[in-house]
C-alpha positions as CSV (number, residue, x, y, z in Angstrom):
1,X,-7.0,-41.7,179.3
2,X,-9.4,-44.6,179.8
3,X,-11.1,-44.0,176.4
4,X,-7.5,-44.1,174.8
5,X,-6.4,-47.6,176.0
6,X,-10.0,-49.1,175.1
7,X,-9.2,-47.4,171.3
8,X,-6.0,-49.1,171.5
9,X,-7.3,-52.2,172.7
10,X,-10.1,-52.0,169.8
11,X,-7.2,-51.1,167.4
12,X,-5.2,-54.3,168.2
13,X,-8.3,-56.8,168.4
14,X,-9.6,-55.9,165.3
15,X,-6.4,-56.9,164.0
16,X,-6.4,-60.2,165.9
17,X,-9.8,-60.8,164.9
18,X,-8.8,-60.4,161.1
19,X,-5.7,-62.9,161.4
20,X,-7.7,-65.6,163.0
21,X,-10.9,-65.4,160.8
22,X,-8.4,-65.2,157.6
23,X,-6.5,-68.5,159.4
24,X,-10.1,-70.4,159.4
25,X,-11.3,-69.2,156.3
26,X,-8.0,-70.4,155.0
27,X,-8.7,-74.1,156.5
28,X,-12.5,-73.6,154.7
29,X,-10.7,-72.9,151.3
30,X,-11.4,-70.8,148.7
31,X,-15.0,-69.6,148.0
32,X,-15.4,-68.8,144.8
33,X,-19.2,-67.1,144.0
34,X,-22.2,-66.1,146.2
35,X,-23.5,-69.4,145.5
36,X,-21.2,-71.6,147.0
37,X,-20.4,-68.4,149.7
38,X,-24.5,-69.2,150.6
39,X,-24.9,-72.9,150.7
40,X,-25.9,-74.2,153.7
41,X,-22.3,-76.7,154.2
42,X,-20.4,-73.7,153.2
43,X,-21.8,-71.7,156.2
44,X,-22.1,-74.4,158.4
45,X,-18.6,-75.3,157.8
46,X,-17.6,-71.4,158.6
47,X,-19.1,-70.6,161.6
48,X,-18.4,-74.1,163.1
49,X,-14.7,-72.9,162.4
50,X,-12.8,-72.0,166.0
51,X,-10.9,-69.6,163.9
52,X,-13.6,-67.8,162.5
53,X,-15.7,-68.2,166.0
54,X,-12.9,-66.6,168.1
55,X,-12.5,-63.5,165.5
56,X,-16.2,-63.1,165.2
57,X,-16.4,-63.5,169.2
58,X,-13.1,-60.8,169.4
59,X,-15.0,-58.3,167.3
60,X,-18.0,-58.9,169.9
61,X,-15.8,-57.7,172.9
62,X,-14.2,-54.8,170.8
63,X,-17.6,-53.7,170.3
64,X,-18.4,-53.1,173.9
65,X,-15.2,-51.4,174.1
66,X,-15.8,-49.2,171.3
67,X,-19.1,-47.9,172.7
68,X,-16.8,-47.4,176.2
69,X,-14.5,-45.0,174.4
70,X,-17.1,-43.8,171.9
71,X,-18.5,-42.3,175.5
72,X,-16.4,-40.0,176.1
73,X,-14.2,-39.4,172.8
74,X,-15.7,-37.7,169.5
75,X,-15.7,-40.4,166.8
76,X,-14.1,-37.9,164.1
77,X,-11.1,-38.8,166.2
78,X,-11.5,-42.6,166.6
79,X,-12.6,-43.6,163.4
80,X,-9.6,-42.4,161.5
81,X,-7.6,-44.1,164.0
82,X,-8.8,-47.6,163.4
83,X,-7.0,-47.5,160.2
84,X,-4.1,-48.6,162.3
85,X,-4.9,-51.6,162.8
86,X,-3.9,-51.8,159.0
87,X,-0.3,-51.5,160.0
88,X,-0.8,-54.0,163.2
89,X,-2.8,-56.7,161.1
90,X,-0.3,-56.4,157.8
91,X,2.3,-56.9,160.7
92,X,0.7,-59.9,162.1
93,X,-0.3,-61.4,158.5
94,X,3.4,-61.4,157.5
95,X,4.5,-62.9,160.8
96,X,1.9,-66.0,161.4
97,X,0.1,-66.4,158.0
98,X,3.3,-66.1,156.4
99,X,2.0,-63.5,153.5
100,X,4.0,-61.3,151.8
101,X,3.5,-57.7,151.5
102,X,5.2,-55.4,148.9
103,X,6.8,-51.9,149.1
104,X,3.6,-50.3,147.6
105,X,1.1,-51.9,150.3
106,X,3.8,-50.8,152.7
107,X,3.9,-47.4,151.4
108,X,0.2,-47.0,151.5
109,X,0.3,-48.1,155.0
110,X,3.2,-45.4,156.2
111,X,0.5,-43.1,154.3
112,X,-2.8,-44.0,156.5
113,X,-0.9,-43.9,159.2
114,X,0.9,-40.1,158.7
115,X,-2.7,-39.3,158.5
116,X,-3.5,-40.6,161.7
117,X,-0.7,-38.6,163.7
118,X,-2.0,-35.7,161.9
119,X,-5.5,-36.3,163.4
120,X,-3.6,-37.0,166.9
121,X,-2.5,-34.0,167.0
122,X,-5.6,-32.0,166.4
């Protein structure tokens, strides 16, 4: 049970990390090329942004929790369940980032969740 709780925290944490990093990148602005991405000023702006830093920190904590869950659960069970973060992330993006999600995107998310349900049932 402890490992499943860790897994759920990882799923939610992955979503929070993604939303935080997206918020940070909204502040940094659009990056139009690989050259611009690896520009010193861009990298400095990216890695000093509080939202991006928070998202990366969240991923660091999740990694440790993931290892804890991995010590008892099968990776073939765990890894597909991470895709549940898709639905959590989409919902949080709609609420906090005011993004729009099309019916086709929701349908795809539902299919992924359906696959997760099949995995859990085994």
